[in-house]
PATORZA-137177 format. One record per residue (C-alpha): residue in one letter; y, z, x negated. Coordinates in pm, whole numbers, padded with zeros to 5 digits, always signed. Layout:
PATORZA-137177
aYZX ...
END
This chain:
PATORZA-137177
x+08729+11876-10129 x+08718+11531-10284 x+08552+11233-10120 x+08315+11201-10416 x+08163+11539-10335 x+08125+11437-09971 x+07967+11093-10017 x+07639+11192-09849 x+07764+11440-09592 x+07617+11398-09244 x+07805+11279-08940 x+07851+11556-08684 x+07930+11535-08311 x+08163+11730-08085 x+08144+11808-07714 x+08310+11474-07629 x+08052+11262-07809 x+08272+11182-08108 x+08067+11136-08430 x+08268+11195-08745 x+08269+11317-09104 x+08402+11671-09110 x+08574+11629-09449 x+08767+11334-09307 x+08869+11456-08963 x+08779+11826-08944 x+08864+11944-08589 x+09113+11669-08499 x+08914+11555-08195 x+08762+11882-08084 x+09039+11984-07845 x+09078+11672-07628 x+08851+11407-07780 x+08934+11093-07978 x+09020+10871-07678 x+09291+11106-07552 x+09425+11166-07902 x+09452+10793-07973 x+09623+10734-07640 x+09876+10999-07737 x+09922+10876-08096 x+09941+10501-08042 x+10002+10423-07677 x+10018+10042-07661 x+10130+09990-08022 x+09791+09856-08129 x+09743+09620-07836 x+10016+09356-07852 x+09906+08992-07867 x+09929+08801-08196 x+09970+09109-08415 x+09831+09178-08760 x+09761+09552-08763 x+09690+09711-09099 x+09556+10063-09050 x+09514+10332-09315 x+09176+10496-09252 x+08915+10449-08981 x+08875+10813-08867 x+08507+10806-08963 x+08470+10479-08771 x+08606+10619-08443 x+08929+10417-08442 x+08762+10073-08474 x+08521+10180-08198 x+08817+10280-07979 x+08972+09936-08029 x+08646+09766-07933 x+08625+09979-07619 x+08983+09894-07518 x+08945+09522-07597 x+09104+09301-07862 x+09419+09118-07746 x+09456+08743-07794 x+09532+08643-08152 x+09539+09002-08282 x+09365+09112-08603 x+09283+09461-08733 x+09249+09530-09103 x+09139+09884-09185 x+09189+10003-09544 x+08954+10289-09622 x+08866+10518-09910 x+08567+10373-10101 x+08342+10677-10047 x+08414+10685-09673 x+08359+10311-09656 x+08018+10361-09819 x+07929+10629-09564 x+08029+10402-09273 x+07824+10118-09416 x+07517+10339-09466 x+07545+10457-09106 x+07555+10096-08983 x+07898+10144-08823 x+08041+09829-08985 x+07761+09602-08861 x+07885+09604-08502 x+08241+09496-08582 x+08358+09152-08462 x+08536+08905-08696 x+08880+09025-08576 x+08818+09375-08719 x+08756+09425-09088 x+08722+09739-09303 x+08797+09709-09675 x+08893+09917-09980 x+09249+09886-10108 x+09155+09639-10382 x+09027+09399-10117 x+09362+09374-09940 x+09477+09045-10095 x+09154+08861-10014 x+09141+08999-09660 x+09508+08915-09599 x+09433+08555-09698 x+09125+08542-09476 x+09323+08674-09180 x+09614+08435-09252 x+09868+08712-09299 x+10136+08454-09389 x+10130+08331-09032 x+10190+08680-08892 x+10471+08745-09140 x+10662+08449-08995 x+10606+08590-08647 x+10740+08931-08758 x+10406+09070-08643 x+10270+09263-08942 x+10241+09634-08858 x+10112+09925-09070 x+09969+10229-08891 x+09813+10556-09002 x+09489+10690-08859 x+09462+11054-08754 x+09281+11127-09081 x+09568+10981-09280 x+09828+11176-09086 x+09637+11500-09131 x+09536+11418-09491 x+09250+11667-09498 x+09138+11449-09787 x+09442+11431-10014 x+09334+11085-10128 x+09460+10949-09794 x+09818+11034-09895 x+09791+10822-10205 x+09609+10545-10016 x+09888+10529-09756 x+10158+10526-10023 x+09992+10251-10228 x+09906+10042-09922 x+10264+10051-09791 x+10395+09945-10131 x+10147+09658-10153 x+10209+09536-09799 x+10587+09551-09843 x+10554+09358-10167 x+10329+09096-10007 x+10558+09045-09707 x+10859+09013-09935 x+10685+08759-10157 x+10576+08552-09859 x+10930+08534-09725 x+11091+08453-10059 x+10829+08198-10165 x+10798+08004-09841 x+11117+08058-09643 x+11351+07848-09856 x+11593+07733-09585 x+11885+07945-09707 x+11842+07818-10063 x+11823+07457-09945 x+12141+07491-09740 x+12335+07634-10036 x+12195+07361-10261 x+12325+07097-10021 x+12662+07270-09988 x+12697+07268-10368 x+12627+06896-10409 x+12992+06811-10464 x+13005+07049-10763 x+12647+06999-10895 x+12756+06725-11133 x+12674+06828-11493 x+12324+06967-11548 x+12224+07220-11811 x+11933+07036-11973 x+12142+06732-12063 x+12391+06918-12282 x+12291+07276-12368 x+11922+07253-12463 x+11894+07429-12804 x+12274+07440-12831 x+12268+07789-12987 x+11953+07760-13199 x+11894+08057-13428 x+12167+08275-13278 x+12143+08618-13113 x+12211+08634-12741 x+12288+08948-12547 x+12225+08948-12174 x+12453+09184-11987 x+12329+09300-11646 x+12445+09572-11408 x+12192+09850-11473 x+12301+10214-11518 x+12288+10192-11900 x+12526+09895-11931 x+12842+10078-12034 x+12673+10236-12337 x+12632+09892-12497 x+12977+09748-12418 x+13168+09879-12725 x+12911+09714-12954 x+12931+09390-12753 x+13309+09387-12774 x+13306+09451-13148 x+13057+09172-13219 x+13173+08911-12969 x+13198+08629-13224 x+12850+08698-13360 x+12675+08708-13022 x+12615+08460-12743 x+12721+08680-12451 x+12554+08586-12123 x+12672+08811-11841 x+12555+08819-11481 x+12849+08739-11256 x+12827+09065-11061 x+12957+09271-11357 x+13278+09068-11397 x+13496+09353-11272 x+13352+09595-11529 x+13392+09341-11810 x+13754+09269-11714 x+13824+09643-11717 x+13676+09663-12068 x+13863+09354-12188 x+13545+09154-12251 x+13523+08781-12183 x+13161+08664-12195 x+13078+08317-12320 x+12863+08251-12014 x+12869+08384-11659 x+12543+08337-11471 x+12473+08340-11097 x+12178+08248-10875 x+12201+08423-10538 x+12283+08211-10231 x+12396+08496-10005 x+12754+08568-09907 x+12713+08911-10063 x+12685+08740-10402 x+13050+08641-10370 x+13151+08992-10268 x+12992+09150-10576 x+13101+08872-10814 x+13443+08771-10679 x+13631+08926-10974 x+13497+08645-11194 x+13763+08427-11030 x+14025+08653-11194 x+13936+08529-11543 x+14226+08325-11679 x+14369+08200-12007 x+14261+07947-12264 x+13901+08055-12307 x+13743+08091-11966 x+13373+08171-11958 x+13138+07882-11894 x+12991+07924-11546 x+12621+07838-11542 x+12468+07867-11199 x+12156+07781-11006 x+12182+07480-10777 x+12171+07718-10477 x+12421+07982-10597 x+12689+08094-10353 x+12928+07803-10279 x+13206+08061-10250 x+13176+08107-10628 x+13083+07752-10723 x+13354+07579-10522 x+13635+07816-10623 x+13570+07841-10999 x+13858+07700-11205 x+13682+07667-11540 x+13399+07454-11670 x+13066+07481-11496 x+12717+07339-11516 x+12426+07373-11277 x+12052+07416-11322 x+11759+07290-11120 x+11714+06972-10915 x+12031+06838-10758 x+11864+06748-10426 x+11583+06926-10236 x+11377+06607-10233 x+11252+06362-10496 x+11518+06124-10624 x+11620+05973-10961 x+11942+06175-10929 x+11751+06497-11006 x+11818+06513-11380 x+11742+06874-11482 x+11374+06903-11576 x+11374+07255-11724 x+11222+07557-11548 x+11421+07868-11462 x+11273+08198-11350 x+11363+08440-11075 x+11365+08657-10883 x+11678+08816-11031 x+11975+08680-11220 x+11854+08878-11524 x+11539+08666-11536 x+11753+08356-11497 x+11986+08461-11778 x+11685+08522-12004 x+11570+08163-11952 x+11921+08034-12023 x+11920+08215-12359 x+11573+08082-12440 x+11657+07723-12341 x+11973+07742-12553 x+11748+07814-12851 x+11855+08172-12925 x+11607+08330-13170 x+11686+08690-13071 x+11749+08806-12715 x+11893+09153-12657 x+11891+09306-12309 x+12175+09542-12217 x+12200+09689-11868 x+11869+09520-11784 x+11718+09854-11683 x+11533+09731-11373 x+11486+10093-11269 x+11698+10380-11140 x+11866+10643-11349 x+11737+11002-11354 x+11975+11082-11065 x+11876+10779-10855 x+12166+10550-10947 x+12076+10182-10935 x+12376+10031-11113 x+12633+10105-11380 x+12923+10345-11336 x+13216+10171-11172 x+13000+09941-10958 x+13008+09959-10580 x+12648+10085-10578 x+12737+10370-10811 x+13041+10468-10606 x+12840+10481-10282 x+12585+10715-10435 x+12221+10713-10548 x+11935+10544-10367 x+11710+10842-10298 x+11537+10758-09973 x+11330+10445-10029 x+10956+10450-10096 x+10953+10287-10437 x+10716+10222-10725 x+10751+10429-11044 x+10773+10278-11392 x+10762+10409-11746 x+11080+10392-11953 x+11127+10332-12326 x+11220+10698-12358 x+10874+10800-12239 x+10979+10923-11895 x+10926+10773-11551 x+11181+10637-11308 x+11194+10489-10960 x+11239+10118-10922 x+11257+09900-10612 x+11040+09609-10513 x+11294+09350-10626 x+11317+09514-10968 x+10937+09546-10984 x+10897+09174-10919 x+11160+09105-11185 x+10978+09327-11436 x+10655+09137-11389 x+10825+08800-11445 x+11027+08937-11737 x+10701+09037-11906 x+10575+08678-11875 x+10905+08541-12005 x+10903+08778-12301 x+10544+08694-12392 x+10624+08322-12393 x+10936+08384-12601 x+10749+08595-12858 x+10475+08331-12883 x+10749+08083-12976 x+10873+08312-13254 x+11163+08477-13072 x+11239+08849-13087 x+11323+09033-12766 x+11476+09383-12750 x+11606+09623-12489 x+11876+09854-12622 x+11833+10137-12368 x+11576+10417-12372 x+11632+10453-11998 x+11524+10096-11921 x+11181+10014-11777 x+10927+09939-12048 x+10814+09575-12053 x+10530+09425-12259 x+10648+09216-12556 x+10997+09370-12538 x+11068+09640-12794 x+11333+09909-12787 x+11602+09874-13052 x+11931+10063-13077 x+12221+09820-13104 x+12339+09979-13429 x+12011+09877-13592 x+12027+09510-13491 x+12101+09260-13767 x+12347+08993-13662 x+12411+08670-13851 x+12746+08503-13915 x+12827+08146-13815 x+13092+07895-13909 x+13149+07803-13545 x+13188+08068-13277 x+12969+08051-12964 x+13274+07983-12751 x+13369+07682-12966 x+13015+07544-12950 x+13010+07559-12570 x+13361+07417-12540 x+13264+07123-12763 x+12938+07044-12586 x+13046+07081-12223 x+13271+06786-12136 x+13600+06820-11955 x+13571+06685-11603 x+13760+06361-11540 x+13873+06207-11214 x+13659+05900-11277 x+13345+06110-11343 x+13395+06313-11026 x+13447+06003-10809 x+13134+05837-10946 x+12940+06156-10874 x+13071+06164-10516 x+12969+05801-10466 x+12611+05865-10578 x+12577+06182-10370 x+12715+06012-10060 x+12466+05727-10083 x+12170+05964-10130 x+12273+06184-09837 x+12303+05872-09620 x+11944+05780-09713 x+11818+06128-09619 x+12009+06123-09291 x+11830+05804-09187 x+11496+05971-09263 x+11579+06265-09038 x+11692+06029-08763 x+11354+05854-08774 x+11173+06190-08762 x+11371+06277-08449 x+11283+05941-08294 x+10913+05994-08364 x+10929+06348-08223 x+11085+06226-07899 x+10818+05957-07872 x+10546+06218-07928 x+10691+06433-07648 x+10686+06132-07415 x+10323+06070-07510 x+10251+06435-07435 x+10388+06385-07084 x+10128+06110-07035 x+09849+06303-07205 x+09898+06611-06986 x+10021+06435-06671 x+10374+06573-06670 x+10697+06433-06523 x+10513+06217-06269 x+10292+06043-06523 x+09921+05993-06473 x+09707+06191-06716 x+09573+05942-06972 x+09393+06035-07295 x+09499+05706-07459 x+09836+05867-07534 x+09651+06088-07783 x+09585+05781-07999 x+09957+05711-08033 x+10029+06079-08101 x+09774+06074-08384 x+09952+05773-08538 x+10286+05954-08514 x+10139+06261-08682 x+10001+06044-08966 x+10349+05901-09023 x+10511+06243-09019 x+10259+06378-09269 x+10242+06053-09466 x+10545+05835-09540 x+10782+06105-09411 x+10593+06394-09569 x+10871+06516-09799 x+11143+06510-09534 x+10906+06644-09266 x+10847+06939-09496 x+11220+07009-09496 x+11227+06993-09118 x+10946+07249-09101 x+11136+07477-09340 x+11416+07500-09087 x+11186+07583-08799 x+10917+07801-08954 x+10908+08051-08669 x+10891+07781-08404 x+10615+07597-08586 x+10418+07918-08637 x+10463+08010-08273 x+10319+07674-08167 x+10014+07725-08391 x+09936+08091-08326 x+09567+08017-08274 x+09322+07746-08375 x+09236+07477-08124 x+08891+07631-08077 x+09049+07962-07969 x+09298+07808-07724 x+09268+07748-07353 x+09367+07404-07220 x+09696+07548-07102 x+09766+07698-07444 x+09689+07364-07613 x+09937+07192-07385 x+10209+07451-07449 x+10148+07444-07824 x+10172+07063-07835 x+10514+07064-07672 x+10636+07353-07886 x+10520+07172-08201 x+10713+06848-08141 x+11011+07030-07993 x+11025+07224-08321 x+11020+06895-08513 x+11299+06756-08297 x+11516+07067-08324 x+11468+07084-08701 x+11548+06715-08747 x+11861+06734-08533 x+11977+07042-08723 x+11934+06870-09059 x+12129+06567-08936 x+12416+06805-08861 x+12378+06951-09211 x+12391+06600-09364 x+12706+06527-09165 x+12863+06843-09301 x+12778+06741-09659 x+12930+06396-09602 x+13251+06551-09465 x+13273+06777-09771 x+13215+06485-10009 x+13485+06282-09831 x+13725+06574-09863 x+13648+06596-10238 x+13716+06224-10272 x+14042+06277-10091 x+14128+06551-10344 x+14129+06273-10606 x+14342+06037-10397 x+14698+05952-10501 x+14801+06005-10140 x+14565+06270-09995 x+14547+06379-09634 x+14673+06736-09683 x+14569+06849-09337 x+14214+06725-09400 x+14194+06908-09734 x+14319+07234-09588 x+14085+07204-09292 x+13781+07153-09518 x+13872+07446-09743 x+13919+07668-09440 x+13591+07553-09283 x+13406+07631-09608 x+13600+07958-09645 x+13686+07842-09996 x+14047+07955-09973 x+14068+07961-10353 x+13985+07591-10369 x+14359+07540-10337 x+14403+07698-10683 x+14141+07465-10834 x+14306+07158-10684 x+14658+07275-10772 x+14558+07317-11137 x+14433+06958-11149 x+14711+06812-10937 x+15037+07005-10986 x+15262+06726-10853 x+15055+06665-10539 x+15039+07039-10487 x+15418+07052-10476 x+15420+06784-10207 x+15158+06975-10009 x+15374+07286-10035 x+15672+07092-09904 x+15481+06937-09613 x+15237+07215-09523 x+15407+07521-09666 x+15323+07757-09380 x+14956+07664-09376 x+14937+07684-09756 x+15084+08034-09741 x+14821+08138-09486 x+14546+08001-09710 x+14679+08189-10012 x+14713+08508-09813 x+14355+08481-09690 x+14234+08425-10046 x+14420+08737-10160 x+14265+08930-09874 x+13903+08834-09945 x+13958+08905-10315 x+14089+09257-10256 x+13937+09382-09930 x+13744+09700-09997 x+13538+09715-09676 x+13295+09430-09749 x+12956+09360-09596 x+12806+09476-09927 x+12966+09818-09886 x+12839+09840-09528 x+12489+09745-09643 x+12493+09990-09934 x+12606+10275-09711 x+12312+10206-09481 x+12058+10165-09764 x+12180+10462-09970 x+12250+10693-09677 x+12124+11041-09762 x+11953+11054-09424 x+11677+10837-09572 x+11588+11118-09814 x+11431+11317-09530 x+11122+11099-09480 x+11072+11039-09850 x+11113+11408-09932 x+10846+11499-09674 x+10611+11235-09812 x+10665+11356-10169 x+10606+11712-10046 x+10275+11613-09887 x+10175+11442-10212 x+10281+11746-10418 x+10520+11539-10633 x+10729+11815-10790 x+10887+11596-11060 x+11007+11335-10811 x+11143+11599-10574 x+11330+11756-10866 x+11481+11415-10945 x+11585+11382-10580 x+11747+11726-10598 x+11944+11623-10910 x+12064+11310-10735 x+12176+11505-10429 x+12349+11767-10646 x+12558+11492-10806 x+12618+11291-10489 x+12982+11180-10438 x+12978+11306-10077 x+12874+11668-10126 x+12947+11774-09770 x+12695+11521-09640 x+12444+11573-09922 x+12430+11955-09925 x+12199+12004-09621 x+11955+11755-09773 x+11972+11940-10104 x+11887+12266-09922 x+11594+12097-09754 x+11457+11945-10076 x+11499+12278-10255 x+11304+12443-09974 x+11019+12195-10014 x+11022+12253-10390 x+11003+12628-10337 x+10699+12581-10113 x+10526+12373-10380 x+10606+12646-10633 x+10448+12902-10397 x+10782+13075-10332 x+10782+13101-09949 x+11071+13347-09928 x+11293+13118-10135 x+11186+12826-09915 x+11274+13010-09593 x+11610+13108-09744 x+11688+12740-09817 x+11578+12629-09470 x+11790+12894-09302 x+12104+12720-09432 x+12016+12439-09191 x+11992+12657-08881 x+12368+12698-08848 x+12399+12341-08713 x+12138+12279-08445 x+12257+11918-08409 x+12185+11829-08773 x+11887+11589-08806 x+11721+11823-09058 x+11733+12137-08843 x+11420+12035-08655 x+11230+11984-08981 x+11354+12315-09118 x+11228+12496-08808 x+10891+12324-08841 x+10861+12432-09205 x+10959+12791-09111 x+10697+12789-08833 x+10426+12669-09073 x+10522+12923-09338 x+10527+13203-09080 x+10185+13112-08946 x+10045+13088-09299 x+10177+13438-09365 x+10032+13572-09039 x+10381+13630-08902 x+10321+13525-08542 x+10653+13664-08423 x+10868+13445-08646 x+10638+13147-08585 x+10688+13188-08209 x+11062+13226-08259 x+11077+12901-08461 x+10871+12714-08202 x+11085+12853-07921 x+11388+12708-08099 x+11202+12379-08136 x+11131+12373-07762 x+11508+12388-07720 x+11533+12078-07937 x+11265+11883-07749 x+11010+11958-07476 x+10751+11776-07688 x+10709+12106-07876 x+10586+12282-07562 x+10217+12202-07631 x+10208+12357-07983 x+10420+12643-07847 x+10163+12690-07573 x+09877+12678-07826 x+10039+12952-08034 x+10105+13164-07725 x+09741+13125-07634 x+09634+13222-07988 x+09831+13548-07971 x+09693+13630-07625 x+09995+13531-07412 x+09780+13328-07170 x+10018+13320-06879 x+10308+13207-07098 x+10081+12947-07258 x+09983+12816-06913 x+10352+12798-06814 x+10440+12612-07136 x+10189+12337-07056 x+10302+12323-06695 x+10662+12280-06808 x+10555+12008-07049 x+10370+11809-06784 x+10687+11804-06576 x+10842+11605-06861 x+10531+11401-06951 x+10303+11376-06646 x+10101+11092-06807 x+10005+11278-07125 x+09627+11266-07103 x+09578+11518-07384 x+09802+11775-07216 x+09626+11725-06881 x+09289+11788-07045 x+09414+12094-07235 x+09566+12250-06923 x+09246+12168-06737 x+09049+12353-07005 x+09284+12653-06965 x+09214+12652-06591 x+08840+12612-06644 x+08831+12905-06889 x+09028+13115-06639 x+08775+13036-06365 x+09014+12803-06177 x+08755+12526-06145 x+08925+12338-05860 x+09254+12318-06050 x+09066+12216-06363 x+08881+11943-06173 x+09209+11807-06034 x+09365+11795-06381 x+09063+11619-06532 x+09071+11371-06244 x+09441+11300-06312 x+09354+11239-06678 x+09087+10988-06580 x+09325+10807-06346 x+09544+10742-06649 x+09260+10674-06893 x+08940+10587-06704 x+08728+10555-07018 x+08824+10894-07163 x+08499+11060-07267 x+08652+11406-07297 x+08790+11401-06942 x+08458+11274-06804 x+08261+11550-06979 x+08502+11824-06871 x+08511+11695-06514 x+08134+11714-06497 x+08148+12070-06631 x+08412+12173-06376 x+08213+12013-06093 x+07901+12198-06205 x+08093+12526-06191 x+08193+12456-05832 x+07849+12340-05732 
END
């Protein structure tokens, strides 16, 4: 029954005093009461300090009331997301009027505003955002709760991801600083509108990429080919040299997926265009020409020459902006699918992702494709799609044409589908490669040395700023000793005046560099400011003050170390240009940076000096070359380890069950296709049986479902066996087959004693009272503190006329949960029977 039909239904009460909407909770609380059920479901999960708990559903208002009864921990917030019709019923009943400011109930479309009001950003930095499901959501008597839970989880995951990527920039800043020696020639100074009127094709790593490659190869001289660096291996296999290789990611994994770009050789190397924070392992080891984009330094300085804007979050978005800034009038997307294939593959054939197998287990958004179907995407792709739509709209407004050449790609506004055979390409007197070679200057020794001089001076200036911040932080800590009477000092409020002056300097003349310090200590700063001053005790204010300035000091000292590292790298680069370099110093710097291929770059520029290095340091040179060969060829990379964890078929279990609850036949069929084509069939087959069983249930074919589940009973240790037994038990009970249901539950009891209570309930339902009693007794030996089980067994005893035993059990329940209404009511009933 839909919530719309139940808008005006009355609240009803059970024997434990729980008032609820029957359509929402049905009989969930009628056996042991809401207090006992919540204690069993949540334990202490909802009661940690400084947590942001987002809860799907209110259980007709009972769950917020339970939280109020238990007490709200310090700094903790509760945000309930409820179905609109249920929210209206709660409001009409006045159940929302009694809630304190730390508890809020909203519809899903109010999440963003409520998250801002509750300062969700703060909790994200504390790793303290938790999503929970109410009993109503778990039971999903109203099917709308399934969709609400799904949508809420997607939105929360997206919000948390955006907060981290938009505010936690420390990794990007570090890579930007590491790249300073190479960030010499900026894009906007030489390539703005360099390819005006031409057609660019952006090659990314989506599943459809290989379909377009023959056309790209055939028309290389008529296209400006901009390829993301991660597909270099595929392009080398196909004999395609792009005009531009693009890279943005700062992580080490970016090198692992793009390392084959260092294998390009010959006269016409691609031009490497990279973001200022791209992986130094690529930037510092590239032998060809390169230019960077974005500001050179992470603070304001005249040395920041590039004024153009470049989009993220993916390298595909970045490549699109490169094509637009270069003036290309037509931009064709190939392999820019930004969604999964029909079998769950995320990347093109031949990629590491494709070899590992499909990504079938993540809870992902769905998007429409140009072919009219729907496909899974992930949150990173979804973010990229949104930005790509904005980029395309701006491009079209400026008269550009934008096409995607794959029907299997995600549909994006302002981007039309066009088969590559139908695209009209112009002819030009000068090839794209010649244009880029002419415009991008060859690096000279003099130009590099001048660049190193300027960078060194600017880093020295920043280092002095960080030193002063550290000095001010130490002074503030000394003032704090006087303010709070620590370390033998007399408590004196006048120290607060000096601390206020220090804070004004940190947030005033040092604002820009103080901001960098805070970036490198976000968690520590957030920890020191977990509550407002008005909410803090005197002791908490004192602790927070010390934590705050200690965070400043630690961040400043760390950045001084970073500046020293940059200076050492710059000095090593200057030594590379010396007529008499310190070979040991060069080798040490390359090893420290793990840029073992830097030797090849230097050798190409300095063949004579390289011979002398070989003569003097031959053994160490050989070790460096061997290590470079190893990192270029090792198959067991951190990317492979990560992919195997992310794409592990074990993750399909939870998603398959969620899709089953939602009745998503099409998505389950797609999962089955992916499992049927999985490269590791031995591992995938049990999951395929399970998914096929769920599909059979949705098709109302219970016998087929049981047949599929029975394949899983041969291996009792398999993680799916327990789920298969549960499904068999449910199907048997639905068919009135108590014998097989009992048999399945008996097997489940062998898996875990936690199944003894439902086993006992079923025994009781079929009249096996003594066995039911024994099942609960056995269970309480394993879980003596389970309040719900104590109450249930007490009810058994009461019904059997064993009032003293019942009274004892209810008393034990109250010892563990003194406010449990169900136990109190039953204890009174048992006492009345005795009296």
